[in-house]
Each structure stands twice: as structure tokens, then as C-alpha cells.
N, CA and C atoms as an extended XYZ file, in Angstrom:
420
Properties=species:S:1:pos:R:3:atomname:S:1:resname:S:1:resid:I:1 pbc="F F F"
N        80.064       92.128      102.184 N   UNK     1
C        80.467       92.615      100.883 CA  UNK     1
C        80.973       91.431      100.062 C   UNK     1
N        80.578       91.380       98.804 N   UNK     2
C        81.026       90.338       97.886 CA  UNK     2
C        82.355       90.728       97.259 C   UNK     2
N        83.277       89.760       97.164 N   UNK     3
C        84.574       90.045       96.552 CA  UNK     3
C        84.969       88.950       95.572 C   UNK     3
N        85.808       89.347       94.622 N   UNK     4
C        86.431       88.405       93.694 CA  UNK     4
C        87.933       88.638       93.763 C   UNK     4
N        88.686       87.551       93.858 N   UNK     5
C        90.142       87.610       93.958 CA  UNK     5
C        90.761       87.064       92.681 C   UNK     5
N        91.492       87.887       91.969 N   UNK     6
C        92.159       87.472       90.733 CA  UNK     6
C        93.661       87.388       90.971 C   UNK     6
N        94.286       86.378       90.385 N   UNK     7
C        95.736       86.231       90.467 CA  UNK     7
C        96.141       85.096       89.538 C   UNK     7
N        97.331       84.560       89.760 N   UNK     8
C        97.780       83.424       88.961 CA  UNK     8
C        97.913       82.200       89.862 C   UNK     8
N        97.995       81.033       89.229 N   UNK     9
C        98.180       79.812       90.009 CA  UNK     9
C        99.507       79.838       90.772 C   UNK     9
N       100.473       80.632       90.318 N   UNK    10
C       101.746       80.781       91.036 CA  UNK    10
C       101.527       81.392       92.422 C   UNK    10
N       100.419       82.072       92.596 N   UNK    11
C       100.128       82.822       93.815 CA  UNK    11
C        99.002       82.179       94.620 C   UNK    11
N        98.699       80.922       94.332 N   UNK    12
C        97.494       80.277       94.854 CA  UNK    12
C        97.449       80.239       96.390 C   UNK    12
N        98.585       80.007       97.028 N   UNK    13
C        98.580       79.945       98.498 CA  UNK    13
C        98.204       81.293       99.109 C   UNK    13
N        98.768       82.371       98.580 N   UNK    14
C        98.429       83.710       99.081 CA  UNK    14
C        96.971       84.060       98.807 C   UNK    14
N        96.466       83.661       97.648 N   UNK    15
C        95.057       83.911       97.315 CA  UNK    15
C        94.160       83.220       98.330 C   UNK    15
N        94.477       81.988       98.652 N   UNK    16
C        93.665       81.242       99.624 CA  UNK    16
C        93.714       81.878      101.010 C   UNK    16
N        94.873       82.365      101.416 N   UNK    17
C        95.002       83.027      102.724 CA  UNK    17
C        94.137       84.284      102.769 C   UNK    17
N        94.236       85.128      101.750 N   UNK    18
C        93.456       86.371      101.718 CA  UNK    18
C        91.960       86.061      101.695 C   UNK    18
N        91.557       85.109      100.863 N   UNK    19
C        90.135       84.747      100.787 CA  UNK    19
C        89.624       84.273      102.142 C   UNK    19
N        90.387       83.425      102.809 N   UNK    20
C        89.974       82.906      104.110 CA  UNK    20
C        89.857       84.025      105.142 C   UNK    20
N        90.833       84.916      105.176 N   UNK    21
C        90.796       86.029      106.134 CA  UNK    21
C        89.592       86.943      105.885 C   UNK    21
N        89.307       87.221      104.623 N   UNK    22
C        88.155       88.075      104.311 CA  UNK    22
C        86.845       87.376      104.665 C   UNK    22
N        86.766       86.073      104.424 N   UNK    23
C        85.542       85.337      104.779 CA  UNK    23
C        85.338       85.316      106.290 C   UNK    23
N        86.414       85.165      107.038 N   UNK    24
C        86.315       85.218      108.503 CA  UNK    24
C        85.772       86.575      108.947 C   UNK    24
N        86.140       87.630      108.221 N   UNK    25
C        85.690       88.992      108.549 CA  UNK    25
C        84.280       89.280      108.030 C   UNK    25
N        83.625       88.287      107.406 N   UNK    26
C        82.242       88.456      106.978 CA  UNK    26
C        82.037       88.739      105.503 C   UNK    26
N        83.100       88.754      104.736 N   UNK    27
C        82.987       88.967      103.287 CA  UNK    27
C        82.558       87.669      102.611 C   UNK    27
N        81.973       87.794      101.426 N   UNK    28
C        81.529       86.623      100.669 CA  UNK    28
C        82.269       86.570       99.338 C   UNK    28
N        82.942       85.443       99.094 N   UNK    29
C        83.682       85.254       97.847 CA  UNK    29
C        82.712       84.801       96.762 C   UNK    29
N        82.725       85.495       95.622 N   UNK    30
C        81.773       85.163       94.560 CA  UNK    30
C        82.162       83.918       93.786 C   UNK    30
N        83.439       83.552       93.804 N   UNK    31
C        83.880       82.337       93.104 CA  UNK    31
C        85.297       82.008       93.535 C   UNK    31
N        85.562       80.726       93.750 N   UNK    32
C        86.899       80.272       94.133 CA  UNK    32
C        87.499       79.443       93.007 C   UNK    32
N        88.299       80.084       92.175 N   UNK    33
C        88.922       79.413       91.039 CA  UNK    33
C        90.094       78.534       91.460 C   UNK    33
N        90.533       78.642       92.714 N   UNK    34
C        91.702       77.877       93.154 CA  UNK    34
C        91.411       76.385       93.281 C   UNK    34
N        90.161       76.003       93.192 N   UNK    35
C        89.802       74.588       93.314 CA  UNK    35
C        89.986       73.818       92.011 C   UNK    35
N        90.239       74.510       90.915 N   UNK    36
C        90.353       73.850       89.607 CA  UNK    36
C        91.718       73.205       89.416 C   UNK    36
N        91.683       71.922       89.076 N   UNK    37
C        92.908       71.203       88.727 CA  UNK    37
C        92.597       70.256       87.575 C   UNK    37
N        93.586       69.959       86.784 N   UNK    38
C        93.436       68.969       85.724 CA  UNK    38
C        92.419       69.304       84.657 C   UNK    38
N        92.296       70.547       84.287 N   UNK    39
C        91.360       70.948       83.231 CA  UNK    39
C        91.912       70.447       81.904 C   UNK    39
N        91.083       69.683       81.175 N   UNK    40
C        91.603       69.062       79.961 CA  UNK    40
C        90.709       69.200       78.737 C   UNK    40
N        89.752       70.122       78.783 N   UNK    41
C        88.914       70.310       77.595 CA  UNK    41
C        88.529       71.777       77.433 C   UNK    41
N        88.291       72.146       76.200 N   UNK    42
C        87.852       73.512       75.911 CA  UNK    42
C        86.470       73.775       76.492 C   UNK    42
N        85.629       72.759       76.546 N   UNK    43
C        84.290       72.918       77.126 CA  UNK    43
C        84.385       73.253       78.614 C   UNK    43
N        85.303       72.579       79.278 N   UNK    44
C        85.507       72.852       80.699 CA  UNK    44
C        86.029       74.276       80.904 C   UNK    44
N        86.968       74.698       80.058 N   UNK    45
C        87.471       76.073       80.131 CA  UNK    45
C        86.357       77.086       79.906 C   UNK    45
N        85.481       76.814       78.940 N   UNK    46
C        84.371       77.730       78.654 CA  UNK    46
C        83.427       77.834       79.847 C   UNK    46
N        83.146       76.706       80.485 N   UNK    47
C        82.255       76.714       81.651 CA  UNK    47
C        82.877       77.503       82.804 C   UNK    47
N        84.165       77.308       83.020 N   UNK    48
C        84.862       78.050       84.073 CA  UNK    48
C        84.886       79.537       83.739 C   UNK    48
N        85.159       79.861       82.482 N   UNK    49
C        85.173       81.264       82.062 CA  UNK    49
C        83.847       81.954       82.311 C   UNK    49
N        82.750       81.254       82.034 N   UNK    50
C        81.420       81.830       82.268 CA  UNK    50
C        81.195       82.078       83.761 C   UNK    50
N        81.631       81.135       84.597 N   UNK    51
C        81.477       81.302       86.048 CA  UNK    51
C        82.332       82.459       86.564 C   UNK    51
N        83.557       82.562       86.042 N   UNK    52
C        84.437       83.646       86.483 CA  UNK    52
C        83.901       85.007       86.044 C   UNK    52
N        83.408       85.088       84.826 N   UNK    53
C        82.825       86.350       84.340 CA  UNK    53
C        81.654       86.762       85.229 C   UNK    53
N        80.763       85.830       85.500 N   UNK    54
C        79.610       86.114       86.353 CA  UNK    54
C        80.062       86.541       87.751 C   UNK    54
N        81.085       85.875       88.274 N   UNK    55
C        81.573       86.186       89.620 CA  UNK    55
C        82.174       87.586       89.698 C   UNK    55
N        82.920       87.980       88.667 N   UNK    56
C        83.485       89.338       88.641 CA  UNK    56
C        82.357       90.360       88.623 C   UNK    56
N        81.346       90.114       87.821 N   UNK    57
C        80.248       91.073       87.694 CA  UNK    57
C        79.373       91.132       88.945 C   UNK    57
N        79.310       90.038       89.716 N   UNK    58
C        78.527       90.030       90.959 CA  UNK    58
C        79.287       90.632       92.140 C   UNK    58
N        80.601       90.710       92.016 N   UNK    59
C        81.425       91.218       93.119 CA  UNK    59
C        81.293       92.734       93.246 C   UNK    59
N        81.289       93.200       94.478 N   UNK    60
C        81.358       94.644       94.734 CA  UNK    60
C        82.813       95.097       94.758 C   UNK    60
N        83.683       94.198       95.186 N   UNK    61
C        85.105       94.481       95.329 CA  UNK    61
C        85.902       93.493       94.486 C   UNK    61
N        86.762       94.019       93.620 N   UNK    62
C        87.643       93.205       92.788 CA  UNK    62
C        89.065       93.413       93.288 C   UNK    62
N        89.714       92.312       93.661 N   UNK    63
C        91.084       92.366       94.172 CA  UNK    63
C        91.972       91.600       93.202 C   UNK    63
N        93.036       92.240       92.733 N   UNK    64
C        93.997       91.563       91.867 CA  UNK    64
C        95.337       91.526       92.573 C   UNK    64
N        95.840       90.311       92.761 N   UNK    65
C        97.110       90.104       93.444 CA  UNK    65
C        98.180       89.743       92.420 C   UNK    65
N        99.246       90.545       92.391 N   UNK    66
C       100.357       90.243       91.488 CA  UNK    66
C       101.283       89.227       92.146 C   UNK    66
N       101.875       88.303       91.374 N   UNK    67
C       101.798       88.198       89.920 CA  UNK    67
C       100.438       87.665       89.476 C   UNK    67
N       100.020       88.133       88.320 N   UNK    68
C        98.731       87.734       87.763 CA  UNK    68
C        98.909       87.386       86.289 C   UNK    68
N        98.115       86.444       85.822 N   UNK    69
C        98.227       85.994       84.442 CA  UNK    69
C        97.268       86.700       83.513 C   UNK    69
N        97.189       86.185       82.292 N   UNK    70
C        96.355       86.829       81.271 CA  UNK    70
C        94.872       86.797       81.641 C   UNK    70
N        94.407       85.713       82.250 N   UNK    71
C        93.007       85.641       82.657 CA  UNK    71
C        92.657       86.706       83.677 C   UNK    71
N        93.559       86.944       84.605 N   UNK    72
C        93.342       87.981       85.620 CA  UNK    72
C        93.235       89.356       84.992 C   UNK    72
N        93.997       89.578       83.943 N   UNK    73
C        93.951       90.877       83.275 CA  UNK    73
C        92.654       91.061       82.488 C   UNK    73
N        92.120       89.978       81.953 N   UNK    74
C        90.796       90.048       81.324 CA  UNK    74
C        89.755       90.370       82.395 C   UNK    74
N        89.869       89.710       83.548 N   UNK    75
C        88.948       89.974       84.658 CA  UNK    75
C        89.065       91.416       85.141 C   UNK    75
N        90.278       91.944       85.172 N   UNK    76
C        90.478       93.351       85.536 CA  UNK    76
C        89.724       94.258       84.573 C   UNK    76
N        89.785       93.958       83.285 N   UNK    77
C        89.048       94.742       82.291 CA  UNK    77
C        87.550       94.691       82.527 C   UNK    77
N        87.033       93.507       82.857 N   UNK    78
C        85.607       93.383       83.182 CA  UNK    78
C        85.253       94.256       84.388 C   UNK    78
N        86.082       94.182       85.426 N   UNK    79
C        85.824       94.946       86.650 CA  UNK    79
C        85.876       96.447       86.391 C   UNK    79
N        86.850       96.888       85.606 N   UNK    80
C        86.938       98.315       85.262 CA  UNK    80
C        85.708       98.758       84.488 C   UNK    80
N        85.332       97.979       83.488 N   UNK    81
C        84.181       98.326       82.661 CA  UNK    81
C        82.876       98.345       83.432 C   UNK    81
N        82.799       97.507       84.467 N   UNK    82
C        81.580       97.429       85.276 CA  UNK    82
C        81.589       98.414       86.443 C   UNK    82
N        82.652       99.191       86.579 N   UNK    83
C        82.702      100.194       87.641 CA  UNK    83
C        82.889       99.631       89.036 C   UNK    83
N        83.533       98.485       89.160 N   UNK    84
C        83.755       97.869       90.471 CA  UNK    84
C        84.819       98.632       91.254 C   UNK    84
N        84.801       98.493       92.562 N   UNK    85
C        85.902       98.966       93.381 CA  UNK    85
C        87.057       98.008       93.141 C   UNK    85
N        88.224       98.552       92.808 N   UNK    86
C        89.355       97.707       92.415 CA  UNK    86
C        90.552       97.976       93.310 C   UNK    86
N        91.098       96.881       93.846 N   UNK    87
C        92.329       96.938       94.616 CA  UNK    87
C        93.367       96.103       93.884 C   UNK    87
N        94.524       96.694       93.671 N   UNK    88
C        95.660       96.015       93.051 CA  UNK    88
C        96.716       95.846       94.134 C   UNK    88
N        97.135       94.595       94.369 N   UNK    89
C        98.095       94.313       95.430 CA  UNK    89
C        99.399       93.772       94.863 C   UNK    89
N       100.502       94.223       95.456 N   UNK    90
C       101.820       93.667       95.168 CA  UNK    90
C       102.657       93.721       96.440 C   UNK    90
N       103.460       92.699       96.649 N   UNK    91
C       104.359       92.692       97.800 CA  UNK    91
C       105.468       93.726       97.627 C   UNK    91
N       105.741       94.079       96.367 N   UNK    92
C       106.741       95.112       96.079 CA  UNK    92
C       106.091       96.154       95.172 C   UNK    92
N       106.856       96.995       94.579 N   UNK    93
C       106.320       98.090       93.765 CA  UNK    93
C       106.198       97.697       92.287 C   UNK    93
N       105.857       96.443       92.009 N   UNK    94
C       105.851       95.916       90.639 CA  UNK    94
C       104.937       96.694       89.696 C   UNK    94
N       103.812       97.205       90.186 N   UNK    95
C       102.903       97.886       89.266 CA  UNK    95
C       103.363       99.282       88.886 C   UNK    95
N       104.427       99.750       89.499 N   UNK    96
C       104.970      101.051       89.125 CA  UNK    96
C       106.313      100.951       88.399 C   UNK    96
N       106.686       99.738       88.008 N   UNK    97
C       107.893       99.525       87.203 CA  UNK    97
C       107.520       99.745       85.741 C   UNK    97
N       108.054      100.778       85.133 N   UNK    98
C       107.680      101.169       83.773 CA  UNK    98
C       107.903      100.039       82.767 C   UNK    98
N       108.816       99.119       83.053 N   UNK    99
C       109.112       98.014       82.141 CA  UNK    99
C       108.047       96.924       82.173 C   UNK    99
N       107.327       96.799       83.272 N   UNK   100
C       106.392       95.682       83.413 CA  UNK   100
C       104.956       96.096       83.720 C   UNK   100
N       104.701       97.355       83.947 N   UNK   101
C       103.368       97.795       84.353 CA  UNK   101
C       102.387       97.772       83.192 C   UNK   101
N       101.153       97.988       83.501 N   UNK   102
C       100.088       98.122       82.509 CA  UNK   102
C        99.488       99.521       82.636 C   UNK   102
N        99.015      100.055       81.538 N   UNK   103
C        98.351      101.360       81.584 CA  UNK   103
C        97.167      101.334       82.549 C   UNK   103
N        96.492      100.201       82.623 N   UNK   104
C        95.303      100.097       83.466 CA  UNK   104
C        95.631      100.113       84.956 C   UNK   104
N        96.844       99.717       85.331 N   UNK   105
C        97.250       99.784       86.739 CA  UNK   105
C        97.314      101.228       87.221 C   UNK   105
N        97.465      102.155       86.294 N   UNK   106
C        97.692      103.560       86.632 CA  UNK   106
C        96.408      104.386       86.682 C   UNK   106
N        95.280      103.779       86.374 N   UNK   107
C        94.012      104.521       86.404 CA  UNK   107
C        93.672      104.941       87.834 C   UNK   107
N        93.031      106.095       87.999 N   UNK   108
C        92.734      106.582       89.353 CA  UNK   108
C        91.783      105.678       90.131 C   UNK   108
N        90.974      104.890       89.443 N   UNK   109
C        90.043      104.010       90.149 CA  UNK   109
C        90.685      102.697       90.601 C   UNK   109
N        91.956      102.499       90.273 N   UNK   110
C        92.692      101.319       90.723 CA  UNK   110
C        93.496      101.709       91.960 C   UNK   110
N        93.099      101.168       93.103 N   UNK   111
C        93.754      101.465       94.379 CA  UNK   111
C        94.915      100.493       94.567 C   UNK   111
N        96.119      101.006       94.644 N   UNK   112
C        97.309      100.176       94.782 CA  UNK   112
C        97.674       99.998       96.249 C   UNK   112
N        97.945       98.747       96.611 N   UNK   113
C        98.417       98.439       97.960 CA  UNK   113
C        99.729       97.677       97.826 C   UNK   113
N       100.764       98.194       98.464 N   UNK   114
C       102.079       97.564       98.479 CA  UNK   114
C       102.373       97.161       99.915 C   UNK   114
N       102.783       95.920      100.120 N   UNK   115
C       103.122       95.484      101.472 CA  UNK   115
C       102.937       93.997      101.644 C   UNK   115
N       102.605       93.620      102.851 N   UNK   116
C       102.407       92.208      103.176 CA  UNK   116
C       100.959       91.805      102.905 C   UNK   116
N       100.716       90.515      102.941 N   UNK   117
C        99.350       90.000      102.817 CA  UNK   117
C        98.494       90.559      103.953 C   UNK   117
N        99.058       90.627      105.142 N   UNK   118
C        98.325       91.208      106.281 CA  UNK   118
C        97.958       92.664      106.024 C   UNK   118
N        98.872       93.424      105.403 N   UNK   119
C        98.573       94.818      105.054 CA  UNK   119
C        97.371       94.892      104.119 C   UNK   119
N        97.331       93.999      103.144 N   UNK   120
C        96.218       93.969      102.188 CA  UNK   120
C        94.897       93.718      102.905 C   UNK   120
N        94.848       92.659      103.691 N   UNK   121
C        93.608       92.295      104.389 CA  UNK   121
C        93.180       93.396      105.355 C   UNK   121
N        94.113       93.924      106.123 N   UNK   122
C        93.804       94.983      107.089 CA  UNK   122
C        93.252       96.222      106.397 C   UNK   122
N        93.870       96.623      105.291 N   UNK   123
C        93.406       97.810      104.560 CA  UNK   123
C        91.994       97.612      104.034 C   UNK   123
N        91.709       96.435      103.491 N   UNK   124
C        90.364       96.160      102.969 CA  UNK   124
C        89.334       96.226      104.088 C   UNK   124
N        89.611       95.558      105.189 N   UNK   125
C        88.648       95.513      106.299 CA  UNK   125
C        88.452       96.896      106.916 C   UNK   125
N        89.535       97.632      107.136 N   UNK   126
C        89.411       98.982      107.700 CA  UNK   126
C        88.647       99.906      106.764 C   UNK   126
N        88.893       99.799      105.484 N   UNK   127
C        88.192      100.628      104.505 CA  UNK   127
C        86.700      100.335      104.522 C   UNK   127
N        86.361       99.069      104.594 N   UNK   128
C        84.957       98.671      104.623 CA  UNK   128
C        84.268       99.189      105.880 C   UNK   128
N        84.936       99.098      107.009 N   UNK   129
C        84.355       99.582      108.269 CA  UNK   129
C        84.119      101.082      108.218 C   UNK   129
N        85.072      101.826      107.674 N   UNK   130
C        84.919      103.278      107.592 CA  UNK   130
C        83.801      103.648      106.631 C   UNK   130
N        83.705      102.936      105.521 N   UNK   131
C        82.645      103.202      104.552 CA  UNK   131
C        81.281      102.902      105.166 C   UNK   131
N        81.183      101.800      105.926 N   UNK   132
C        79.913      101.412      106.538 CA  UNK   132
C        79.481      102.363      107.646 C   UNK   132
N        80.417      103.109      108.226 N   UNK   133
C        80.051      104.053      109.285 CA  UNK   133
C        79.891      105.470      108.755 C   UNK   133
N        79.941      105.600      107.432 N   UNK   134
C        79.741      106.907      106.829 CA  UNK   134
C        81.006      107.716      106.674 C   UNK   134
N        82.137      107.165      107.111 N   UNK   135
C        83.407      107.878      106.964 CA  UNK   135
C        83.927      107.750      105.543 C   UNK   135
N        84.906      108.568      105.250 N   UNK   136
C        85.532      108.551      103.934 CA  UNK   136
C        86.243      107.216      103.719 C   UNK   136
N        86.196      106.710      102.479 N   UNK   137
C        86.892      105.487      102.109 CA  UNK   137
C        88.390      105.689      102.319 C   UNK   137
N        89.048      104.769      103.031 N   UNK   138
C        90.468      104.954      103.345 CA  UNK   138
C        91.392      104.280      102.341 C   UNK   138
N        90.873      103.774      101.238 N   UNK   139
C        91.761      103.167      100.257 CA  UNK   139
C        92.736      104.206       99.742 C   UNK   139
N        93.992      103.779       99.538 N   UNK   140
C        95.005      104.749       99.103 CA  UNK   140
C        94.692      105.337       97.743 C   UNK   140
């Protein structure tokens, strides 16, 4: 299964851990934005934006890890509009805090996972296995 992981540079270590664990389990990452450093031109930003847009649209699974920045929220909009399977992850209940949440976090097609990074990876892998065997999707 192809996946795209959205988050902020503040969360880069966790993003890399999740991506690595999913790749070990046989998933394919459509684009790794964590490799970008020292971007210093608008042309470079445009090229990266085009790659990220394409990667979101090629992914079957869109994962957004909070905290996430403005780019991640644009990517979330692309994923919602394209009908992707969407998982929203937070170590705490941040997406249900009325002061900081987004209306889009509350849509029924956005599956929320609260817990550890291991909880996130385990839930994704178990859900995929159940779906592949014809069982009901176990996403919350």
C-alpha cells in the first residue's frame, strides 16, 4: 500500500520512525519530504510543492501527524478532496480541543488515533491486514 506522511519539521524524527516502520512492513512511501534542507528559492519550493501534490494524490493512505504546519493542512485538503483513506494522529487529544482543532479533523472520513507512535503503526498494519483478508476495516 502506498502512503504519504504529513507533519511539520518539528516532528521530523517521529515522521522518520513511522515511515521506516511502515516500509519494513511492506508499505511504499510516495515521497519523503524530510530530506529537504536549506531551501532558498521560490523555484525550489514550487518544485517540491509539485512533488508533494503528486505524492498525496498517488497515495492510498494519507497520514497526518500532529503537530502539523500549514503545508500539511493543504495536503490534508488534497487527500480529502481525492477521497483518500485518512488517518490523523496525535500523542494526546489535540484534535478534539475546541480551541485548536479544525473542522476537517471532525469529518467522519478522518480516522483519529491517539496514543504512542507504536500505537499508530500497529493500528495501520492491523487495519491493512484485516482489509486484505476481507475483514472489516478496524480503523477507529
